[in-house]
VMD Tcl script that draws the C-alpha trace (Angstrom):
set ca {
  {-1.04 0.81 -12.02}
  {-0.91 4.59 -11.78}
  {1.74 5.96 -9.41}
  {2.42 9.57 -8.50}
  {5.91 10.60 -7.39}
  {6.02 13.94 -5.58}
  {9.27 15.78 -4.93}
  {9.42 18.75 -2.61}
  {11.71 21.75 -2.40}
  {15.20 21.68 -3.86}
  {14.89 18.18 -5.33}
  {15.05 19.85 -8.74}
  {18.62 20.82 -7.75}
  {19.88 17.24 -7.62}
  {23.45 17.06 -8.87}
  {23.92 20.72 -7.90}
  {22.99 20.82 -4.22}
  {25.41 19.02 -1.88}
  {26.56 16.28 -4.27}
  {28.42 14.63 -1.37}
  {25.04 14.03 0.29}
  {22.62 13.69 -2.62}
  {24.92 12.40 -5.38}
  {25.93 13.72 -8.77}
  {23.01 12.50 -10.86}
  {20.85 15.48 -11.78}
  {17.06 15.73 -11.62}
  {16.68 14.67 -15.25}
  {18.66 11.53 -14.41}
  {16.18 10.76 -11.63}
  {13.28 11.30 -14.03}
  {14.89 8.91 -16.52}
  {15.36 6.26 -13.81}
  {11.72 6.53 -12.79}
  {10.47 6.46 -16.40}
  {12.54 3.34 -17.11}
  {11.13 1.67 -13.99}
  {7.61 2.52 -15.14}
  {8.24 0.93 -18.51}
  {9.77 -2.20 -16.95}
  {6.83 -2.62 -14.57}
  {4.15 -1.54 -17.05}
  {3.09 1.29 -14.73}
  {2.05 4.82 -15.49}
  {4.24 7.03 -13.31}
  {3.77 10.77 -13.11}
  {6.42 12.88 -11.41}
  {5.56 16.23 -9.85}
  {8.04 18.61 -8.24}
  {7.38 21.88 -6.47}
  {9.21 24.20 -4.13}
  {5.83 25.40 -2.86}
  {3.94 23.72 -0.04}
  {0.48 24.62 -1.34}
  {1.21 23.19 -4.79}
  {2.23 19.88 -3.19}
  {-0.97 19.81 -1.16}
  {-3.04 20.62 -4.25}
  {-1.39 17.76 -6.17}
  {-1.96 15.33 -3.30}
  {-5.64 16.27 -3.18}
  {-5.94 15.91 -6.96}
  {-4.46 12.41 -6.67}
  {-7.46 11.37 -4.61}
  {-9.72 11.98 -7.61}
  {-7.56 11.23 -10.67}
  {-7.13 7.47 -10.47}
  {-3.77 7.47 -8.73}
  {-3.23 4.13 -7.00}
  {-0.05 4.83 -5.04}
  {2.11 7.78 -3.99}
  {5.85 8.10 -3.51}
  {6.71 11.36 -1.76}
  {9.97 13.03 -0.89}
  {8.72 16.12 0.95}
  {12.25 17.53 1.25}
  {12.55 19.98 4.13}
  {8.75 19.94 4.55}
  {9.24 16.48 6.07}
  {10.32 18.08 9.31}
  {7.59 20.65 9.87}
  {4.73 20.61 7.37}
  {1.66 19.52 9.25}
  {-0.34 20.72 6.25}
  {1.30 18.14 3.96}
  {0.94 15.55 6.72}
  {-2.79 16.30 6.93}
  {-3.16 16.04 3.15}
  {-1.40 12.66 3.19}
  {-3.55 11.49 6.11}
  {-6.70 12.42 4.23}
  {-5.84 10.00 1.44}
  {-6.76 6.60 2.82}
  {-7.60 4.92 -0.49}
  {-4.02 4.25 -1.59}
  {-0.60 3.29 -0.26}
  {1.96 6.04 0.32}
  {5.73 5.75 0.70}
  {7.99 8.49 2.05}
  {11.46 8.53 0.48}
  {14.65 10.34 1.43}
  {17.84 10.08 -0.59}
  {20.14 10.53 2.41}
  {20.01 8.78 5.76}
  {18.02 11.37 7.67}
  {18.78 9.61 10.96}
  {22.52 10.31 10.60}
  {22.39 13.98 9.68}
  {21.51 17.13 11.60}
  {19.19 16.42 14.51}
  {16.20 18.22 13.02}
  {16.32 15.99 9.93}
  {15.66 12.82 11.94}
  {12.15 14.03 12.78}
  {9.50 13.36 10.15}
  {6.04 14.74 10.78}
  {4.86 13.16 7.50}
  {6.12 9.63 8.19}
  {3.09 8.47 10.17}
  {0.77 9.56 7.35}
  {2.56 7.11 5.03}
  {2.57 3.33 4.99}
  {6.31 2.96 4.66}
  {9.49 5.04 4.82}
  {12.74 4.53 2.89}
  {15.87 6.56 3.59}
  {19.59 6.38 2.93}
  {19.32 4.33 -0.27}
  {20.18 7.17 -2.65}
  {18.05 7.54 -5.75}
  {17.41 3.79 -5.66}
  {15.04 4.56 -2.78}
  {12.53 5.76 -5.37}
  {12.73 2.45 -7.21}
  {12.34 0.53 -3.95}
  {9.28 2.63 -3.12}
  {7.74 1.85 -6.51}
  {8.42 -1.85 -5.93}
  {6.70 -1.59 -2.53}
  {3.60 -0.03 -4.09}
  {3.42 -2.60 -6.87}
  {3.63 -5.48 -4.39}
  {0.97 -4.00 -2.10}
}
mol new
graphics top color blue
foreach p $ca { graphics top sphere $p radius 0.5 }
foreach p [lrange $ca 0 end-1] q [lrange $ca 1 end] { graphics top cylinder $p $q radius 0.2 }
display resetview
């Protein structure tokens, strides 16, 4: 199975940005966790990160054509207002999509509880820390 993991703005600052909220494992640690999961499950997992909305949309659109079979996306702050990313996710109906958030977005600032991208995905995981990514991969494999 080919899975694409997309991380939005500031996810590359894991371990630096608000460690009390996002933990102390850095972005390379997350990449290692995902790579290990891919090996264990015999999946090809590509990870893409961008701080730019258009680059995320471009990668989502490319996934439609490149054999990707499932998407895990943490849109970061774009979760709360990017109708463009929502529309790109909605356009991809040929594969399952899981939205992931490291923190519990329902227990933070009010604006974080709103996800405009959630309804364009098949499932949402939040508040499970970095393990949320592994749970999302499990969801895709089982579906």
